[in-house]
Kinemage of the C-alpha trace (Angstrom):
@kinemage 1
@onewidth
@group {chain A} dominant
@subgroup {mainchain}
@vectorlist {calphas} color= white
{ca met a 1} P -57.819 19.599 236.241
{ca phe a 2} L -59.784 19.735 233.196
{ca gln a 3} L -57.223 17.719 231.263
{ca lys a 4} L -57.778 14.720 233.689
{ca ala a 5} L -61.186 14.826 233.449
{ca lys a 6} L -61.125 14.761 229.733
{ca glu a 7} L -58.533 11.594 230.061
{ca lys a 8} L -60.696 9.675 231.831
{ca ser a 9} L -63.679 10.093 229.848
{ca asn a 10} L -62.052 8.486 226.967
{ca val a 11} L -61.650 5.347 228.868
{ca glu a 12} L -65.260 4.816 230.974
{ca pro a 13} L -67.144 3.111 229.401
{ca phe a 14} L -71.057 4.651 228.776
{ca lys a 15} L -73.353 2.485 230.797
{ca thr a 16} L -76.985 2.136 230.410
{ca arg a 17} L -79.482 0.175 232.161
{ca phe a 18} L -80.933 -0.952 228.536
{ca ser a 19} L -77.655 -2.072 227.126
{ca val a 20} L -77.554 -3.210 223.423
{ca his a 21} L -75.355 -6.151 224.785
{ca thr a 22} L -77.582 -6.955 227.112
{ca ile a 23} L -80.533 -7.063 224.771
{ca cys a 24} L -78.386 -9.112 222.189
{ca glu a 25} L -77.876 -11.369 225.007
{ca leu a 26} L -81.000 -11.802 226.028
{ca leu a 27} L -82.711 -12.361 222.554
{ca ser a 28} L -80.293 -14.744 222.149
{ca thr a 29} L -81.687 -16.681 224.820
{ca phe a 30} L -85.198 -16.622 223.417
{ca ser a 31} L -86.910 -20.164 222.253
{ca asp a 32} L -88.317 -20.452 218.624
{ca asp a 33} L -91.484 -19.663 220.521
{ca gln a 34} L -91.061 -16.318 222.203
{ca lys a 35} L -88.890 -15.418 218.773
{ca leu a 36} L -91.976 -15.965 216.670
{ca trp a 37} L -94.072 -14.078 219.277
{ca ile a 38} L -91.841 -10.810 218.948
{ca gln a 39} L -92.323 -11.066 215.118
{ca glu a 40} L -95.977 -11.435 215.400
{ca ala a 41} L -96.494 -8.532 217.368
{ca asp a 42} L -95.011 -6.224 214.947
{ca leu a 43} L -92.153 -5.728 217.173
{ca gly a 44} L -89.381 -8.201 214.673
{ca ser a 45} L -87.025 -5.252 214.596
{ca leu a 46} L -85.843 -6.433 217.994
{ca his a 47} L -84.296 -9.192 215.925
{ca thr a 48} L -81.975 -6.828 213.959
{ca ile a 49} L -80.461 -5.470 216.740
{ca ser a 50} L -76.530 -6.095 216.594
{ca glu a 51} L -73.798 -5.153 219.621
{ca phe a 52} L -71.815 -1.792 218.743
{ca gln a 53} L -69.150 0.379 220.530
{ca ile a 54} L -69.519 4.500 220.390
{ca pro a 55} L -66.962 6.895 221.871
{ca val a 56} L -67.836 8.132 225.238
{ca asn a 57} L -66.764 11.636 223.796
{ca leu a 58} L -69.555 11.419 221.052
{ca val a 59} L -72.296 10.332 223.242
{ca ala a 60} L -71.241 13.066 225.736
{ca trp a 61} L -71.281 15.788 222.397
{ca ile a 62} L -74.729 14.331 221.681
{ca met a 63} L -76.327 14.395 225.070
{ca gly a 64} L -75.247 18.082 225.207
{ca his a 65} L -77.088 18.780 222.756
{ca ile a 66} L -80.519 16.994 223.660
{ca asn a 67} L -83.239 18.598 225.265
{ca pro a 68} L -84.834 15.557 226.872
{ca leu a 69} L -88.176 17.773 228.429
{ca leu a 70} L -88.577 18.985 224.469
{ca gly a 71} L -87.466 15.649 223.041
{ca glu a 72} L -85.311 17.869 221.191
{ca phe a 73} L -81.898 17.561 219.319
{ca arg a 74} L -80.714 20.803 218.226
{ca ile a 75} L -76.937 22.453 217.213
{ca lys a 76} L -76.431 25.616 215.388
{ca asn a 77} L -79.777 26.350 213.522
{ca lys a 78} L -80.833 23.159 213.033
{ca leu a 79} L -83.395 21.158 215.059
{ca leu a 80} L -84.641 17.517 215.315
{ca val a 81} L -87.653 16.700 217.239
{ca phe a 82} L -88.114 13.002 218.261
{ca asp a 83} L -91.945 12.498 218.570
{ca lys a 84} L -93.671 9.187 218.940
{ca his a 85} L -94.140 8.655 215.294
{ca leu a 86} L -90.101 9.330 214.093
{ca val a 87} L -89.654 7.263 217.355
{ca cys a 88} L -91.763 4.182 215.932
{ca asn a 89} L -90.360 4.313 212.983
{ca ile a 90} L -86.438 3.980 214.047
{ca leu a 91} L -87.400 1.182 215.760
{ca ser a 92} L -89.868 -0.040 213.733
{ca val a 93} L -92.206 -0.324 216.390
{ca pro a 94} L -95.950 -0.337 215.359
{ca asn a 95} L -97.641 3.085 216.051
{ca gly a 96} L -101.704 3.519 216.658
{ca ser a 97} L -104.332 2.852 218.787
{ca asn a 98} L -104.348 -1.172 218.254
{ca pro a 99} L -103.005 -2.941 221.517
{ca val a 100} L -99.891 -5.494 220.975
{ca lys a 101} L -101.677 -8.968 220.255
{ca val a 102} L -100.712 -11.091 223.203
{ca thr a 103} L -100.481 -15.177 222.842
{ca cys a 104} L -101.484 -15.889 226.195
{ca thr a 105} L -103.317 -14.813 229.724
{ca ala a 106} L -101.285 -13.507 232.370
{ca asp a 107} L -101.933 -16.834 234.266
{ca glu a 108} L -99.911 -18.588 231.427
{ca tyr a 109} L -96.822 -15.762 230.636
{ca asp a 110} L -94.757 -17.649 233.885
{ca ala a 111} L -94.963 -21.026 231.955
{ca phe a 112} L -93.801 -18.839 228.546
């Protein structure tokens, strides 16, 4: 039974609500103004996201070593803590108390 589950896990795609493929597809539909807004809001790293694939077994192994409540990745005697500062650095997203600059009001958003 374990062997069947292992074989099945090798072929099942890893699905997430925020798929890299979906983000890339969405970004390709943005107008120049929308792309400029992303850049001006210091979120330009979104433009560098590329599609990739990762083996399901590797994802399962990684998830088996993560404690989401503590934001930790543990393996043997090593520990990596995913705090706000680290995630912001990885994603190249500004970290601080300054709000994101918006270029329109809530009423103008639908037109944008």
